[in-house]
PyMOL CGO cylinders between C-alpha atoms (Angstrom):
from pymol import cmd
from pymol.cgo import CYLINDER

trace = [
    CYLINDER, 112.70, -23.70, 74.10, 111.22, -23.08, 70.68, 0.3, 1, 1, 1, 1, 1, 1,
    CYLINDER, 111.22, -23.08, 70.68, 111.24, -25.96, 68.22, 0.3, 1, 1, 1, 1, 1, 1,
    CYLINDER, 111.24, -25.96, 68.22, 113.71, -25.04, 65.45, 0.3, 1, 1, 1, 1, 1, 1,
    CYLINDER, 113.71, -25.04, 65.45, 113.81, -28.41, 63.70, 0.3, 1, 1, 1, 1, 1, 1,
    CYLINDER, 113.81, -28.41, 63.70, 113.31, -26.88, 60.26, 0.3, 1, 1, 1, 1, 1, 1,
    CYLINDER, 113.31, -26.88, 60.26, 116.09, -24.42, 60.91, 0.3, 1, 1, 1, 1, 1, 1,
    CYLINDER, 116.09, -24.42, 60.91, 118.50, -27.15, 61.95, 0.3, 1, 1, 1, 1, 1, 1,
    CYLINDER, 118.50, -27.15, 61.95, 117.61, -29.33, 58.91, 0.3, 1, 1, 1, 1, 1, 1,
    CYLINDER, 117.61, -29.33, 58.91, 118.10, -26.31, 56.64, 0.3, 1, 1, 1, 1, 1, 1,
    CYLINDER, 118.10, -26.31, 56.64, 121.43, -25.50, 58.29, 0.3, 1, 1, 1, 1, 1, 1,
    CYLINDER, 121.43, -25.50, 58.29, 122.54, -29.12, 57.88, 0.3, 1, 1, 1, 1, 1, 1,
    CYLINDER, 122.54, -29.12, 57.88, 121.52, -29.03, 54.20, 0.3, 1, 1, 1, 1, 1, 1,
    CYLINDER, 121.52, -29.03, 54.20, 123.59, -25.84, 53.79, 0.3, 1, 1, 1, 1, 1, 1,
    CYLINDER, 123.59, -25.84, 53.79, 126.68, -27.57, 55.28, 0.3, 1, 1, 1, 1, 1, 1,
    CYLINDER, 126.68, -27.57, 55.28, 126.59, -25.84, 58.67, 0.3, 1, 1, 1, 1, 1, 1,
    CYLINDER, 126.59, -25.84, 58.67, 128.03, -28.18, 61.26, 0.3, 1, 1, 1, 1, 1, 1,
    CYLINDER, 128.03, -28.18, 61.26, 126.05, -28.75, 64.46, 0.3, 1, 1, 1, 1, 1, 1,
    CYLINDER, 126.05, -28.75, 64.46, 129.28, -29.03, 66.47, 0.3, 1, 1, 1, 1, 1, 1,
    CYLINDER, 129.28, -29.03, 66.47, 132.77, -27.73, 66.04, 0.3, 1, 1, 1, 1, 1, 1,
    CYLINDER, 132.77, -27.73, 66.04, 136.13, -27.51, 67.77, 0.3, 1, 1, 1, 1, 1, 1,
    CYLINDER, 136.13, -27.51, 67.77, 137.08, -23.92, 68.63, 0.3, 1, 1, 1, 1, 1, 1,
    CYLINDER, 137.08, -23.92, 68.63, 140.52, -22.34, 68.78, 0.3, 1, 1, 1, 1, 1, 1,
    CYLINDER, 140.52, -22.34, 68.78, 141.10, -23.62, 72.31, 0.3, 1, 1, 1, 1, 1, 1,
    CYLINDER, 141.10, -23.62, 72.31, 140.34, -27.21, 71.13, 0.3, 1, 1, 1, 1, 1, 1,
    CYLINDER, 140.34, -27.21, 71.13, 137.06, -27.38, 72.96, 0.3, 1, 1, 1, 1, 1, 1,
    CYLINDER, 137.06, -27.38, 72.96, 134.02, -29.02, 71.39, 0.3, 1, 1, 1, 1, 1, 1,
    CYLINDER, 134.02, -29.02, 71.39, 131.15, -26.55, 71.07, 0.3, 1, 1, 1, 1, 1, 1,
    CYLINDER, 131.15, -26.55, 71.07, 127.64, -26.73, 69.78, 0.3, 1, 1, 1, 1, 1, 1,
    CYLINDER, 127.64, -26.73, 69.78, 126.36, -24.39, 67.11, 0.3, 1, 1, 1, 1, 1, 1,
    CYLINDER, 126.36, -24.39, 67.11, 123.61, -22.11, 68.43, 0.3, 1, 1, 1, 1, 1, 1,
    CYLINDER, 123.61, -22.11, 68.43, 120.41, -21.46, 66.46, 0.3, 1, 1, 1, 1, 1, 1,
    CYLINDER, 120.41, -21.46, 66.46, 121.29, -17.74, 66.35, 0.3, 1, 1, 1, 1, 1, 1,
    CYLINDER, 121.29, -17.74, 66.35, 124.54, -18.67, 64.65, 0.3, 1, 1, 1, 1, 1, 1,
    CYLINDER, 124.54, -18.67, 64.65, 122.67, -20.89, 62.21, 0.3, 1, 1, 1, 1, 1, 1,
    CYLINDER, 122.67, -20.89, 62.21, 120.35, -18.00, 61.32, 0.3, 1, 1, 1, 1, 1, 1,
    CYLINDER, 120.35, -18.00, 61.32, 123.25, -15.64, 60.85, 0.3, 1, 1, 1, 1, 1, 1,
    CYLINDER, 123.25, -15.64, 60.85, 125.25, -18.01, 58.70, 0.3, 1, 1, 1, 1, 1, 1,
    CYLINDER, 125.25, -18.01, 58.70, 122.24, -18.83, 56.52, 0.3, 1, 1, 1, 1, 1, 1,
    CYLINDER, 122.24, -18.83, 56.52, 121.56, -15.11, 56.12, 0.3, 1, 1, 1, 1, 1, 1,
    CYLINDER, 121.56, -15.11, 56.12, 125.13, -14.61, 54.94, 0.3, 1, 1, 1, 1, 1, 1,
    CYLINDER, 125.13, -14.61, 54.94, 124.37, -17.25, 52.25, 0.3, 1, 1, 1, 1, 1, 1,
    CYLINDER, 124.37, -17.25, 52.25, 121.21, -15.42, 51.26, 0.3, 1, 1, 1, 1, 1, 1,
    CYLINDER, 121.21, -15.42, 51.26, 118.87, -17.97, 52.88, 0.3, 1, 1, 1, 1, 1, 1,
    CYLINDER, 118.87, -17.97, 52.88, 116.15, -16.90, 55.27, 0.3, 1, 1, 1, 1, 1, 1,
    CYLINDER, 116.15, -16.90, 55.27, 115.85, -19.03, 58.40, 0.3, 1, 1, 1, 1, 1, 1,
    CYLINDER, 115.85, -19.03, 58.40, 114.83, -16.34, 60.80, 0.3, 1, 1, 1, 1, 1, 1,
    CYLINDER, 114.83, -16.34, 60.80, 111.59, -18.13, 61.75, 0.3, 1, 1, 1, 1, 1, 1,
    CYLINDER, 111.59, -18.13, 61.75, 110.43, -21.70, 61.54, 0.3, 1, 1, 1, 1, 1, 1,
    CYLINDER, 110.43, -21.70, 61.54, 107.99, -20.66, 58.78, 0.3, 1, 1, 1, 1, 1, 1,
    CYLINDER, 107.99, -20.66, 58.78, 110.70, -19.11, 56.64, 0.3, 1, 1, 1, 1, 1, 1,
    CYLINDER, 110.70, -19.11, 56.64, 113.12, -21.95, 57.39, 0.3, 1, 1, 1, 1, 1, 1,
    CYLINDER, 113.12, -21.95, 57.39, 110.51, -24.42, 56.25, 0.3, 1, 1, 1, 1, 1, 1,
    CYLINDER, 110.51, -24.42, 56.25, 109.89, -22.50, 53.07, 0.3, 1, 1, 1, 1, 1, 1,
    CYLINDER, 109.89, -22.50, 53.07, 113.59, -22.11, 52.39, 0.3, 1, 1, 1, 1, 1, 1,
    CYLINDER, 113.59, -22.11, 52.39, 114.12, -25.83, 52.99, 0.3, 1, 1, 1, 1, 1, 1,
    CYLINDER, 114.12, -25.83, 52.99, 111.40, -26.71, 50.48, 0.3, 1, 1, 1, 1, 1, 1,
    CYLINDER, 111.40, -26.71, 50.48, 112.99, -24.29, 47.92, 0.3, 1, 1, 1, 1, 1, 1,
    CYLINDER, 112.99, -24.29, 47.92, 116.42, -25.82, 48.51, 0.3, 1, 1, 1, 1, 1, 1,
    CYLINDER, 116.42, -25.82, 48.51, 115.14, -29.33, 48.09, 0.3, 1, 1, 1, 1, 1, 1,
    CYLINDER, 115.14, -29.33, 48.09, 113.34, -28.41, 44.86, 0.3, 1, 1, 1, 1, 1, 1,
    CYLINDER, 113.34, -28.41, 44.86, 116.42, -26.66, 43.49, 0.3, 1, 1, 1, 1, 1, 1,
    CYLINDER, 116.42, -26.66, 43.49, 118.62, -29.69, 44.25, 0.3, 1, 1, 1, 1, 1, 1,
    CYLINDER, 118.62, -29.69, 44.25, 116.12, -32.01, 42.60, 0.3, 1, 1, 1, 1, 1, 1,
    CYLINDER, 116.12, -32.01, 42.60, 116.10, -29.78, 39.53, 0.3, 1, 1, 1, 1, 1, 1,
    CYLINDER, 116.10, -29.78, 39.53, 119.86, -29.66, 39.31, 0.3, 1, 1, 1, 1, 1, 1,
    CYLINDER, 119.86, -29.66, 39.31, 120.45, -33.39, 39.86, 0.3, 1, 1, 1, 1, 1, 1,
    CYLINDER, 120.45, -33.39, 39.86, 119.92, -34.50, 36.20, 0.3, 1, 1, 1, 1, 1, 1,
    CYLINDER, 119.92, -34.50, 36.20, 122.36, -31.79, 34.95, 0.3, 1, 1, 1, 1, 1, 1,
    CYLINDER, 122.36, -31.79, 34.95, 124.84, -32.75, 37.68, 0.3, 1, 1, 1, 1, 1, 1,
    CYLINDER, 124.84, -32.75, 37.68, 124.69, -36.43, 36.75, 0.3, 1, 1, 1, 1, 1, 1,
    CYLINDER, 124.69, -36.43, 36.75, 125.29, -35.66, 33.08, 0.3, 1, 1, 1, 1, 1, 1,
    CYLINDER, 125.29, -35.66, 33.08, 128.24, -33.44, 33.93, 0.3, 1, 1, 1, 1, 1, 1,
    CYLINDER, 128.24, -33.44, 33.93, 129.76, -36.00, 36.32, 0.3, 1, 1, 1, 1, 1, 1,
    CYLINDER, 129.76, -36.00, 36.32, 129.54, -38.78, 33.71, 0.3, 1, 1, 1, 1, 1, 1,
    CYLINDER, 129.54, -38.78, 33.71, 131.31, -36.62, 31.14, 0.3, 1, 1, 1, 1, 1, 1,
    CYLINDER, 131.31, -36.62, 31.14, 133.96, -35.32, 33.53, 0.3, 1, 1, 1, 1, 1, 1,
    CYLINDER, 133.96, -35.32, 33.53, 134.96, -38.35, 35.61, 0.3, 1, 1, 1, 1, 1, 1,
    CYLINDER, 134.96, -38.35, 35.61, 138.59, -38.10, 34.61, 0.3, 1, 1, 1, 1, 1, 1,
    CYLINDER, 138.59, -38.10, 34.61, 138.89, -34.69, 36.26, 0.3, 1, 1, 1, 1, 1, 1,
    CYLINDER, 138.89, -34.69, 36.26, 137.03, -35.82, 39.40, 0.3, 1, 1, 1, 1, 1, 1,
    CYLINDER, 137.03, -35.82, 39.40, 139.15, -38.89, 40.03, 0.3, 1, 1, 1, 1, 1, 1,
    CYLINDER, 139.15, -38.89, 40.03, 142.15, -37.07, 41.58, 0.3, 1, 1, 1, 1, 1, 1,
    CYLINDER, 142.15, -37.07, 41.58, 143.29, -33.81, 43.09, 0.3, 1, 1, 1, 1, 1, 1,
    CYLINDER, 143.29, -33.81, 43.09, 144.46, -30.97, 40.90, 0.3, 1, 1, 1, 1, 1, 1,
    CYLINDER, 144.46, -30.97, 40.90, 148.23, -31.33, 40.17, 0.3, 1, 1, 1, 1, 1, 1,
    CYLINDER, 148.23, -31.33, 40.17, 150.77, -28.71, 39.28, 0.3, 1, 1, 1, 1, 1, 1,
    CYLINDER, 150.77, -28.71, 39.28, 151.13, -30.13, 35.80, 0.3, 1, 1, 1, 1, 1, 1,
    CYLINDER, 151.13, -30.13, 35.80, 147.42, -29.44, 35.24, 0.3, 1, 1, 1, 1, 1, 1,
    CYLINDER, 147.42, -29.44, 35.24, 148.15, -25.73, 35.58, 0.3, 1, 1, 1, 1, 1, 1,
    CYLINDER, 148.15, -25.73, 35.58, 151.77, -25.50, 34.32, 0.3, 1, 1, 1, 1, 1, 1,
    CYLINDER, 151.77, -25.50, 34.32, 151.86, -28.29, 31.76, 0.3, 1, 1, 1, 1, 1, 1,
    CYLINDER, 151.86, -28.29, 31.76, 155.46, -29.31, 31.10, 0.3, 1, 1, 1, 1, 1, 1,
    CYLINDER, 155.46, -29.31, 31.10, 156.79, -25.88, 32.11, 0.3, 1, 1, 1, 1, 1, 1,
    CYLINDER, 156.79, -25.88, 32.11, 159.04, -25.36, 35.06, 0.3, 1, 1, 1, 1, 1, 1,
    CYLINDER, 159.04, -25.36, 35.06, 158.87, -22.47, 37.48, 0.3, 1, 1, 1, 1, 1, 1,
    CYLINDER, 158.87, -22.47, 37.48, 161.10, -21.20, 40.32, 0.3, 1, 1, 1, 1, 1, 1,
    CYLINDER, 161.10, -21.20, 40.32, 159.46, -20.21, 43.56, 0.3, 1, 1, 1, 1, 1, 1,
    CYLINDER, 159.46, -20.21, 43.56, 160.22, -19.33, 47.16, 0.3, 1, 1, 1, 1, 1, 1,
    CYLINDER, 160.22, -19.33, 47.16, 158.21, -20.55, 50.05, 0.3, 1, 1, 1, 1, 1, 1,
    CYLINDER, 158.21, -20.55, 50.05, 158.77, -18.35, 53.14, 0.3, 1, 1, 1, 1, 1, 1,
    CYLINDER, 158.77, -18.35, 53.14, 157.54, -18.36, 56.61, 0.3, 1, 1, 1, 1, 1, 1,
    CYLINDER, 157.54, -18.36, 56.61, 156.93, -14.66, 57.03, 0.3, 1, 1, 1, 1, 1, 1,
    CYLINDER, 156.93, -14.66, 57.03, 157.66, -14.70, 60.79, 0.3, 1, 1, 1, 1, 1, 1,
    CYLINDER, 157.66, -14.70, 60.79, 161.24, -15.85, 59.96, 0.3, 1, 1, 1, 1, 1, 1,
    CYLINDER, 161.24, -15.85, 59.96, 161.92, -13.16, 57.36, 0.3, 1, 1, 1, 1, 1, 1,
    CYLINDER, 161.92, -13.16, 57.36, 163.60, -10.95, 60.01, 0.3, 1, 1, 1, 1, 1, 1,
    CYLINDER, 163.60, -10.95, 60.01, 165.56, -7.81, 59.22, 0.3, 1, 1, 1, 1, 1, 1,
    CYLINDER, 165.56, -7.81, 59.22, 167.73, -5.36, 61.09, 0.3, 1, 1, 1, 1, 1, 1,
    CYLINDER, 167.73, -5.36, 61.09, 164.96, -2.79, 61.01, 0.3, 1, 1, 1, 1, 1, 1,
    CYLINDER, 164.96, -2.79, 61.01, 162.17, -5.00, 62.41, 0.3, 1, 1, 1, 1, 1, 1,
    CYLINDER, 162.17, -5.00, 62.41, 161.13, -5.76, 65.99, 0.3, 1, 1, 1, 1, 1, 1,
    CYLINDER, 161.13, -5.76, 65.99, 162.13, -9.39, 65.98, 0.3, 1, 1, 1, 1, 1, 1,
    CYLINDER, 162.13, -9.39, 65.98, 159.68, -11.04, 63.60, 0.3, 1, 1, 1, 1, 1, 1,
    CYLINDER, 159.68, -11.04, 63.60, 159.08, -10.76, 59.91, 0.3, 1, 1, 1, 1, 1, 1,
    CYLINDER, 159.08, -10.76, 59.91, 156.54, -8.09, 58.96, 0.3, 1, 1, 1, 1, 1, 1,
    CYLINDER, 156.54, -8.09, 58.96, 154.48, -7.15, 55.91, 0.3, 1, 1, 1, 1, 1, 1,
    CYLINDER, 154.48, -7.15, 55.91, 157.08, -4.46, 55.07, 0.3, 1, 1, 1, 1, 1, 1,
    CYLINDER, 157.08, -4.46, 55.07, 159.73, -7.23, 54.95, 0.3, 1, 1, 1, 1, 1, 1,
    CYLINDER, 159.73, -7.23, 54.95, 157.57, -9.24, 52.61, 0.3, 1, 1, 1, 1, 1, 1,
    CYLINDER, 157.57, -9.24, 52.61, 157.05, -6.25, 50.38, 0.3, 1, 1, 1, 1, 1, 1,
    CYLINDER, 157.05, -6.25, 50.38, 160.84, -5.76, 50.21, 0.3, 1, 1, 1, 1, 1, 1,
    CYLINDER, 160.84, -5.76, 50.21, 161.33, -9.43, 49.35, 0.3, 1, 1, 1, 1, 1, 1,
    CYLINDER, 161.33, -9.43, 49.35, 159.06, -9.29, 46.30, 0.3, 1, 1, 1, 1, 1, 1,
    CYLINDER, 159.06, -9.29, 46.30, 161.25, -7.05, 44.02, 0.3, 1, 1, 1, 1, 1, 1,
    CYLINDER, 161.25, -7.05, 44.02, 164.36, -9.03, 45.10, 0.3, 1, 1, 1, 1, 1, 1,
    CYLINDER, 164.36, -9.03, 45.10, 162.61, -12.19, 44.01, 0.3, 1, 1, 1, 1, 1, 1,
    CYLINDER, 162.61, -12.19, 44.01, 161.54, -10.62, 40.71, 0.3, 1, 1, 1, 1, 1, 1,
    CYLINDER, 161.54, -10.62, 40.71, 165.14, -9.51, 39.97, 0.3, 1, 1, 1, 1, 1, 1,
    CYLINDER, 165.14, -9.51, 39.97, 166.28, -13.09, 40.47, 0.3, 1, 1, 1, 1, 1, 1,
    CYLINDER, 166.28, -13.09, 40.47, 163.63, -14.43, 38.07, 0.3, 1, 1, 1, 1, 1, 1,
    CYLINDER, 163.63, -14.43, 38.07, 161.53, -15.99, 40.85, 0.3, 1, 1, 1, 1, 1, 1,
    CYLINDER, 161.53, -15.99, 40.85, 158.05, -16.72, 39.56, 0.3, 1, 1, 1, 1, 1, 1,
    CYLINDER, 158.05, -16.72, 39.56, 156.19, -16.82, 42.90, 0.3, 1, 1, 1, 1, 1, 1,
    CYLINDER, 156.19, -16.82, 42.90, 156.56, -16.25, 46.59, 0.3, 1, 1, 1, 1, 1, 1,
    CYLINDER, 156.56, -16.25, 46.59, 154.41, -18.34, 48.89, 0.3, 1, 1, 1, 1, 1, 1,
    CYLINDER, 154.41, -18.34, 48.89, 153.82, -17.54, 52.55, 0.3, 1, 1, 1, 1, 1, 1,
    CYLINDER, 153.82, -17.54, 52.55, 152.46, -19.31, 55.62, 0.3, 1, 1, 1, 1, 1, 1,
    CYLINDER, 152.46, -19.31, 55.62, 148.82, -18.66, 56.64, 0.3, 1, 1, 1, 1, 1, 1,
    CYLINDER, 148.82, -18.66, 56.64, 148.57, -15.12, 58.03, 0.3, 1, 1, 1, 1, 1, 1,
    CYLINDER, 148.57, -15.12, 58.03, 145.49, -15.56, 60.21, 0.3, 1, 1, 1, 1, 1, 1,
    CYLINDER, 145.49, -15.56, 60.21, 145.25, -14.47, 63.86, 0.3, 1, 1, 1, 1, 1, 1,
    CYLINDER, 145.25, -14.47, 63.86, 146.57, -17.14, 66.29, 0.3, 1, 1, 1, 1, 1, 1,
    CYLINDER, 146.57, -17.14, 66.29, 146.67, -17.69, 70.04, 0.3, 1, 1, 1, 1, 1, 1,
    CYLINDER, 146.67, -17.69, 70.04, 149.95, -16.47, 71.49, 0.3, 1, 1, 1, 1, 1, 1,
    CYLINDER, 149.95, -16.47, 71.49, 149.13, -17.58, 75.07, 0.3, 1, 1, 1, 1, 1, 1,
    CYLINDER, 149.13, -17.58, 75.07, 149.32, -21.32, 74.29, 0.3, 1, 1, 1, 1, 1, 1,
    CYLINDER, 149.32, -21.32, 74.29, 152.47, -23.41, 74.57, 0.3, 1, 1, 1, 1, 1, 1,
    CYLINDER, 152.47, -23.41, 74.57, 152.53, -24.11, 70.82, 0.3, 1, 1, 1, 1, 1, 1,
    CYLINDER, 152.53, -24.11, 70.82, 152.21, -21.10, 68.55, 0.3, 1, 1, 1, 1, 1, 1,
    CYLINDER, 152.21, -21.10, 68.55, 151.45, -22.21, 65.02, 0.3, 1, 1, 1, 1, 1, 1,
    CYLINDER, 151.45, -22.21, 65.02, 150.12, -20.27, 61.96, 0.3, 1, 1, 1, 1, 1, 1,
    CYLINDER, 150.12, -20.27, 61.96, 148.37, -23.52, 61.02, 0.3, 1, 1, 1, 1, 1, 1,
    CYLINDER, 148.37, -23.52, 61.02, 146.10, -23.37, 64.11, 0.3, 1, 1, 1, 1, 1, 1,
    CYLINDER, 146.10, -23.37, 64.11, 144.31, -20.03, 63.63, 0.3, 1, 1, 1, 1, 1, 1,
    CYLINDER, 144.31, -20.03, 63.63, 141.80, -18.60, 66.11, 0.3, 1, 1, 1, 1, 1, 1,
    CYLINDER, 141.80, -18.60, 66.11, 139.84, -17.17, 63.20, 0.3, 1, 1, 1, 1, 1, 1,
    CYLINDER, 139.84, -17.17, 63.20, 140.08, -16.90, 59.45, 0.3, 1, 1, 1, 1, 1, 1,
    CYLINDER, 140.08, -16.90, 59.45, 138.39, -13.51, 59.43, 0.3, 1, 1, 1, 1, 1, 1,
    CYLINDER, 138.39, -13.51, 59.43, 141.30, -11.46, 60.65, 0.3, 1, 1, 1, 1, 1, 1,
    CYLINDER, 141.30, -11.46, 60.65, 145.01, -11.21, 59.88, 0.3, 1, 1, 1, 1, 1, 1,
    CYLINDER, 145.01, -11.21, 59.88, 147.71, -11.74, 62.54, 0.3, 1, 1, 1, 1, 1, 1,
    CYLINDER, 147.71, -11.74, 62.54, 148.59, -8.29, 63.96, 0.3, 1, 1, 1, 1, 1, 1,
    CYLINDER, 148.59, -8.29, 63.96, 152.15, -9.43, 64.74, 0.3, 1, 1, 1, 1, 1, 1,
    CYLINDER, 152.15, -9.43, 64.74, 152.96, -8.93, 61.05, 0.3, 1, 1, 1, 1, 1, 1,
    CYLINDER, 152.96, -8.93, 61.05, 152.01, -5.28, 61.11, 0.3, 1, 1, 1, 1, 1, 1,
    CYLINDER, 152.01, -5.28, 61.11, 154.98, -2.94, 60.76, 0.3, 1, 1, 1, 1, 1, 1,
    CYLINDER, 154.98, -2.94, 60.76, 154.08, -0.51, 63.47, 0.3, 1, 1, 1, 1, 1, 1,
    CYLINDER, 154.08, -0.51, 63.47, 156.60, 2.07, 62.22, 0.3, 1, 1, 1, 1, 1, 1,
    CYLINDER, 156.60, 2.07, 62.22, 154.71, 2.15, 58.88, 0.3, 1, 1, 1, 1, 1, 1,
    CYLINDER, 154.71, 2.15, 58.88, 151.45, 3.21, 60.53, 0.3, 1, 1, 1, 1, 1, 1,
    CYLINDER, 151.45, 3.21, 60.53, 150.80, 6.91, 59.66, 0.3, 1, 1, 1, 1, 1, 1,
    CYLINDER, 150.80, 6.91, 59.66, 150.43, 7.95, 63.31, 0.3, 1, 1, 1, 1, 1, 1,
    CYLINDER, 150.43, 7.95, 63.31, 153.72, 6.46, 64.37, 0.3, 1, 1, 1, 1, 1, 1,
    CYLINDER, 153.72, 6.46, 64.37, 156.00, 9.50, 63.91, 0.3, 1, 1, 1, 1, 1, 1,
    CYLINDER, 156.00, 9.50, 63.91, 153.61, 11.72, 65.81, 0.3, 1, 1, 1, 1, 1, 1,
    CYLINDER, 153.61, 11.72, 65.81, 153.39, 9.14, 68.60, 0.3, 1, 1, 1, 1, 1, 1,
    CYLINDER, 153.39, 9.14, 68.60, 157.18, 8.97, 68.86, 0.3, 1, 1, 1, 1, 1, 1,
    CYLINDER, 157.18, 8.97, 68.86, 157.54, 12.74, 69.01, 0.3, 1, 1, 1, 1, 1, 1,
    CYLINDER, 157.54, 12.74, 69.01, 154.83, 13.01, 71.74, 0.3, 1, 1, 1, 1, 1, 1,
    CYLINDER, 154.83, 13.01, 71.74, 156.27, 10.22, 73.91, 0.3, 1, 1, 1, 1, 1, 1,
    CYLINDER, 156.27, 10.22, 73.91, 158.11, 11.44, 76.95, 0.3, 1, 1, 1, 1, 1, 1,
    CYLINDER, 158.11, 11.44, 76.95, 160.56, 8.57, 76.81, 0.3, 1, 1, 1, 1, 1, 1,
    CYLINDER, 160.56, 8.57, 76.81, 161.15, 5.56, 74.62, 0.3, 1, 1, 1, 1, 1, 1,
    CYLINDER, 161.15, 5.56, 74.62, 159.65, 2.48, 76.25, 0.3, 1, 1, 1, 1, 1, 1,
    CYLINDER, 159.65, 2.48, 76.25, 162.15, -0.18, 77.34, 0.3, 1, 1, 1, 1, 1, 1,
    CYLINDER, 162.15, -0.18, 77.34, 160.88, -2.63, 74.76, 0.3, 1, 1, 1, 1, 1, 1,
    CYLINDER, 160.88, -2.63, 74.76, 161.93, -0.19, 72.00, 0.3, 1, 1, 1, 1, 1, 1,
    CYLINDER, 161.93, -0.19, 72.00, 165.38, 0.57, 73.39, 0.3, 1, 1, 1, 1, 1, 1,
    CYLINDER, 165.38, 0.57, 73.39, 168.21, -0.58, 71.07, 0.3, 1, 1, 1, 1, 1, 1,
    CYLINDER, 168.21, -0.58, 71.07, 169.50, -3.38, 73.36, 0.3, 1, 1, 1, 1, 1, 1,
    CYLINDER, 169.50, -3.38, 73.36, 166.02, -4.89, 73.66, 0.3, 1, 1, 1, 1, 1, 1,
    CYLINDER, 166.02, -4.89, 73.66, 165.37, -4.64, 69.96, 0.3, 1, 1, 1, 1, 1, 1,
    CYLINDER, 165.37, -4.64, 69.96, 168.73, -6.15, 69.13, 0.3, 1, 1, 1, 1, 1, 1,
    CYLINDER, 168.73, -6.15, 69.13, 168.10, -9.04, 71.49, 0.3, 1, 1, 1, 1, 1, 1,
    CYLINDER, 168.10, -9.04, 71.49, 164.85, -9.80, 69.77, 0.3, 1, 1, 1, 1, 1, 1,
    CYLINDER, 164.85, -9.80, 69.77, 166.27, -9.46, 66.28, 0.3, 1, 1, 1, 1, 1, 1,
    CYLINDER, 166.27, -9.46, 66.28, 169.19, -11.89, 66.94, 0.3, 1, 1, 1, 1, 1, 1,
    CYLINDER, 169.19, -11.89, 66.94, 167.44, -14.38, 69.19, 0.3, 1, 1, 1, 1, 1, 1,
    CYLINDER, 167.44, -14.38, 69.19, 167.53, -17.95, 67.94, 0.3, 1, 1, 1, 1, 1, 1,
    CYLINDER, 167.53, -17.95, 67.94, 163.81, -18.36, 68.63, 0.3, 1, 1, 1, 1, 1, 1,
    CYLINDER, 163.81, -18.36, 68.63, 161.01, -15.95, 68.06, 0.3, 1, 1, 1, 1, 1, 1,
    CYLINDER, 161.01, -15.95, 68.06, 159.55, -14.74, 71.40, 0.3, 1, 1, 1, 1, 1, 1,
    CYLINDER, 159.55, -14.74, 71.40, 156.03, -13.83, 70.27, 0.3, 1, 1, 1, 1, 1, 1,
    CYLINDER, 156.03, -13.83, 70.27, 154.84, -12.56, 73.66, 0.3, 1, 1, 1, 1, 1, 1,
    CYLINDER, 154.84, -12.56, 73.66, 157.72, -10.10, 74.01, 0.3, 1, 1, 1, 1, 1, 1,
    CYLINDER, 157.72, -10.10, 74.01, 157.25, -8.97, 70.42, 0.3, 1, 1, 1, 1, 1, 1,
]
cmd.load_cgo(trace, "trace")
């Protein structure tokens, strides 16, 4: 196995973890190929040990050059670094009205049993008419629907949205697909749709 010590030191300096817990809660090690790809996405060349060594030297020199400026800025800005940003830092003494909605629970009589992006789009003008200043939503990333606990706060990835929120009937090809279908699938029959829409719990796998 090739020695990639400079690559690993460079990756560590860039904040790339050597180990991580994946979406199935298993501890995994970061491969050198992943390190190279992540560094490349940051504009840093670690493709070979020679380029990784050179990049590491450049990184170290840049940090040393920036340290005096950082120290001066920190000394003059300690009041802002001593705590997390609060709402009052943004809003002052003003008050706002907002809604926080879990999109999956914004179910309508036209949906398939779970809140969809079309439902969120319909909610926005309603909120505006009632002088609501903002609408917040749960994380919309892709999640694992095969586990016992389905949570938007445990995403499989932050690169892709959760397809369950897609309004399939709004996809341009949907009308043509319905016309070409020999029969409506059982999952789209009115009794099945109504059962999902009125269920007390959201059955993600059926949806």
